[in-house]
DOVEXBA-458268 format. One record per residue: x, y negated, z negated of N, C-alpha, C in turn; residue number from 0. Coordinates in steps of 0.2 Angstrom, whole numbers. Last residue first. Layout:
N
n.x | n.y | n.z | ca.x | ca.y | ca.z | c.x | c.y | c.z | n
X | Y | Z | X | Y | Z | X | Y | Z | NUM $
...
//
This chain:
108
n.x | n.y | n.z | ca.x | ca.y | ca.z | c.x | c.y | c.z | n
178 | -648 | 495 | 177 | -655 | 492 | 171 | -659 | 496 | 107 $
181 | -636 | 500 | 174 | -637 | 496 | 173 | -644 | 493 | 106 $
193 | -637 | 506 | 187 | -636 | 510 | 181 | -637 | 506 | 105 $
205 | -648 | 501 | 200 | -643 | 498 | 194 | -643 | 503 | 104 $
218 | -650 | 512 | 212 | -653 | 510 | 208 | -647 | 507 | 103 $
235 | -655 | 518 | 230 | -650 | 516 | 224 | -653 | 512 | 102 $
235 | -668 | 531 | 237 | -665 | 525 | 232 | -660 | 522 | 101 $
241 | -677 | 545 | 237 | -672 | 543 | 240 | -669 | 536 | 100 $
251 | -686 | 546 | 245 | -688 | 549 | 239 | -683 | 547 | 99 $
264 | -683 | 541 | 259 | -686 | 536 | 252 | -688 | 539 | 98 $
273 | -676 | 548 | 273 | -683 | 549 | 268 | -687 | 544 | 97 $
270 | -663 | 545 | 276 | -666 | 543 | 276 | -673 | 543 | 96 $
257 | -662 | 551 | 258 | -662 | 544 | 264 | -664 | 541 | 95 $
261 | -664 | 565 | 257 | -669 | 561 | 257 | -668 | 554 | 94 $
268 | -652 | 566 | 272 | -658 | 566 | 268 | -664 | 563 | 93 $
257 | -643 | 565 | 262 | -643 | 560 | 266 | -649 | 560 | 92 $
252 | -646 | 578 | 248 | -648 | 572 | 253 | -648 | 566 | 91 $
262 | -641 | 586 | 260 | -648 | 587 | 256 | -650 | 581 | 90 $
262 | -627 | 583 | 268 | -631 | 582 | 266 | -639 | 582 | 89 $
249 | -623 | 587 | 250 | -623 | 580 | 256 | -627 | 579 | 88 $
239 | -631 | 599 | 246 | -628 | 598 | 247 | -629 | 591 | 87 $
227 | -637 | 598 | 227 | -631 | 602 | 234 | -627 | 601 | 86 $
227 | -649 | 592 | 221 | -644 | 590 | 221 | -638 | 594 | 85 $
237 | -656 | 599 | 238 | -654 | 591 | 232 | -649 | 589 | 84 $
232 | -659 | 611 | 236 | -653 | 610 | 237 | -651 | 603 | 83 $
215 | -663 | 613 | 222 | -665 | 610 | 226 | -658 | 609 | 82 $
203 | -668 | 625 | 206 | -663 | 621 | 213 | -666 | 618 | 81 $
200 | -679 | 633 | 195 | -676 | 629 | 197 | -671 | 624 | 80 $
205 | -696 | 637 | 207 | -689 | 636 | 202 | -685 | 631 | 79 $
198 | -705 | 650 | 198 | -704 | 643 | 200 | -697 | 641 | 78 $
196 | -707 | 663 | 202 | -706 | 661 | 203 | -705 | 654 | 77 $
183 | -707 | 667 | 186 | -714 | 666 | 193 | -713 | 664 | 76 $
179 | -694 | 668 | 179 | -698 | 674 | 182 | -705 | 673 | 75 $
189 | -686 | 655 | 183 | -688 | 658 | 184 | -692 | 665 | 74 $
202 | -674 | 655 | 200 | -681 | 655 | 193 | -681 | 658 | 73 $
213 | -662 | 647 | 207 | -663 | 650 | 205 | -671 | 649 | 72 $
229 | -655 | 648 | 225 | -661 | 646 | 219 | -661 | 650 | 71 $
232 | -638 | 643 | 231 | -643 | 648 | 227 | -649 | 646 | 70 $
231 | -629 | 633 | 237 | -633 | 633 | 237 | -638 | 639 | 69 $
219 | -622 | 635 | 225 | -618 | 635 | 231 | -623 | 636 | 68 $
209 | -631 | 632 | 210 | -630 | 639 | 217 | -626 | 640 | 67 $
195 | -635 | 621 | 201 | -631 | 622 | 202 | -630 | 630 | 66 $
187 | -645 | 609 | 188 | -643 | 616 | 195 | -640 | 617 | 65 $
187 | -648 | 595 | 184 | -641 | 598 | 185 | -640 | 605 | 64 $
193 | -661 | 593 | 195 | -655 | 589 | 193 | -648 | 593 | 63 $
187 | -669 | 603 | 194 | -669 | 603 | 197 | -662 | 599 | 62 $
173 | -667 | 600 | 176 | -665 | 606 | 183 | -665 | 606 | 61 $
173 | -672 | 587 | 171 | -665 | 588 | 174 | -663 | 595 | 60 $
176 | -686 | 590 | 181 | -682 | 585 | 179 | -674 | 587 | 59 $
166 | -690 | 598 | 172 | -690 | 600 | 177 | -686 | 596 | 58 $
155 | -688 | 588 | 155 | -685 | 595 | 162 | -684 | 598 | 57 $
159 | -697 | 578 | 158 | -690 | 577 | 158 | -686 | 583 | 56 $
159 | -709 | 584 | 165 | -706 | 581 | 164 | -699 | 580 | 55 $
146 | -710 | 588 | 151 | -710 | 593 | 157 | -707 | 590 | 54 $
139 | -711 | 575 | 138 | -705 | 580 | 143 | -705 | 585 | 53 $
151 | -718 | 563 | 146 | -718 | 568 | 145 | -712 | 572 | 52 $
153 | -717 | 545 | 155 | -716 | 552 | 149 | -717 | 557 | 51 $
159 | -718 | 529 | 154 | -721 | 534 | 157 | -720 | 541 | 50 $
168 | -703 | 523 | 166 | -710 | 523 | 160 | -712 | 528 | 49 $
174 | -691 | 535 | 174 | -694 | 528 | 172 | -701 | 528 | 48 $
167 | -679 | 544 | 170 | -685 | 544 | 169 | -688 | 537 | 47 $
169 | -661 | 544 | 166 | -667 | 542 | 170 | -673 | 544 | 46 $
174 | -650 | 552 | 170 | -649 | 546 | 166 | -655 | 544 | 45 $
178 | -644 | 567 | 177 | -650 | 563 | 172 | -648 | 558 | 44 $
189 | -630 | 568 | 182 | -632 | 568 | 182 | -639 | 564 | 43 $
203 | -624 | 579 | 200 | -628 | 573 | 192 | -629 | 574 | 42 $
215 | -613 | 583 | 208 | -615 | 585 | 205 | -618 | 578 | 41 $
231 | -611 | 591 | 227 | -612 | 585 | 220 | -615 | 587 | 40 $
246 | -604 | 597 | 239 | -606 | 598 | 236 | -607 | 591 | 39 $
258 | -598 | 599 | 258 | -605 | 597 | 251 | -608 | 598 | 38 $
259 | -584 | 601 | 257 | -588 | 606 | 257 | -596 | 605 | 37 $
264 | -581 | 588 | 267 | -578 | 593 | 265 | -582 | 600 | 36 $
255 | -587 | 578 | 262 | -589 | 579 | 265 | -587 | 585 | 35 $
239 | -591 | 579 | 243 | -586 | 582 | 250 | -588 | 583 | 34 $
224 | -594 | 570 | 230 | -596 | 572 | 235 | -590 | 574 | 33 $
207 | -599 | 568 | 212 | -594 | 571 | 218 | -597 | 572 | 32 $
202 | -610 | 561 | 198 | -604 | 562 | 202 | -598 | 564 | 31 $
205 | -622 | 549 | 208 | -617 | 554 | 204 | -611 | 555 | 30 $
195 | -636 | 549 | 196 | -630 | 546 | 200 | -626 | 552 | 29 $
196 | -654 | 546 | 196 | -648 | 550 | 197 | -642 | 547 | 28 $
190 | -670 | 542 | 192 | -663 | 540 | 191 | -658 | 545 | 27 $
195 | -687 | 545 | 190 | -681 | 546 | 194 | -675 | 543 | 26 $
195 | -705 | 543 | 198 | -698 | 542 | 192 | -693 | 543 | 25 $
199 | -719 | 554 | 194 | -715 | 549 | 198 | -709 | 548 | 24 $
200 | -734 | 563 | 204 | -729 | 558 | 199 | -726 | 554 | 23 $
191 | -735 | 579 | 194 | -737 | 572 | 197 | -732 | 568 | 22 $
189 | -730 | 591 | 183 | -730 | 586 | 185 | -732 | 579 | 21 $
201 | -730 | 598 | 195 | -735 | 600 | 189 | -735 | 595 | 20 $
208 | -719 | 593 | 209 | -726 | 590 | 204 | -731 | 592 | 19 $
208 | -707 | 599 | 202 | -709 | 594 | 203 | -716 | 592 | 18 $
219 | -706 | 607 | 213 | -704 | 610 | 207 | -706 | 605 | 17 $
230 | -709 | 598 | 227 | -714 | 603 | 221 | -712 | 606 | 16 $
232 | -708 | 582 | 229 | -704 | 587 | 226 | -708 | 593 | 15 $
236 | -715 | 571 | 241 | -714 | 576 | 238 | -709 | 582 | 14 $
224 | -715 | 563 | 228 | -721 | 564 | 233 | -721 | 569 | 13 $
216 | -705 | 559 | 216 | -707 | 566 | 221 | -712 | 567 | 12 $
220 | -692 | 548 | 219 | -699 | 549 | 220 | -701 | 556 | 11 $
213 | -677 | 542 | 217 | -680 | 547 | 215 | -687 | 547 | 10 $
215 | -663 | 531 | 212 | -670 | 532 | 216 | -674 | 537 | 9 $
212 | -646 | 533 | 216 | -652 | 533 | 212 | -658 | 534 | 8 $
209 | -630 | 526 | 207 | -636 | 529 | 212 | -641 | 528 | 7 $
209 | -612 | 529 | 212 | -618 | 526 | 210 | -624 | 530 | 6 $
204 | -602 | 537 | 201 | -603 | 531 | 203 | -610 | 528 | 5 $
220 | -596 | 543 | 213 | -596 | 544 | 209 | -597 | 537 | 4 $
235 | -605 | 541 | 231 | -599 | 539 | 223 | -600 | 540 | 3 $
249 | -609 | 550 | 243 | -611 | 548 | 239 | -605 | 546 | 2 $
266 | -607 | 543 | 260 | -605 | 547 | 254 | -608 | 545 | 1 $
282 | -613 | 544 | 276 | -613 | 541 | 271 | -611 | 546 | 0 $
//
C-alpha cells in the first residue's frame, strides 16, 4: 500500500503517547508528499475534530509537521516533539493496519 498525495486520514490519539496528556481526540491529516523508495512522507494537519483546546492544536500540529529525518526531537522537558509515523510511510501504514488512522474525506 502506498500513501497518495492529496488523501486524508483521521487519526485517534488514544494510543499516541506524545499526545495522550491532552486527552483522547481525533484529527485529520493530509498527505503532501510520499516516497516509497526512501520510506518518507510529509503530512499537513488539516483540522482537529470536535471541541479542542489551543494546547491540543499546537501539540498536534507540532507532532504532525515537525520533521527530523527519522530522529527523535525533544523539548527541554523531554517531551517528544515529532513522531516517526508522520515521517516514515511504513510507520503510518502500520497505524492504518492497527486502526489508529483511517481514510477520511478531505472535504468533510
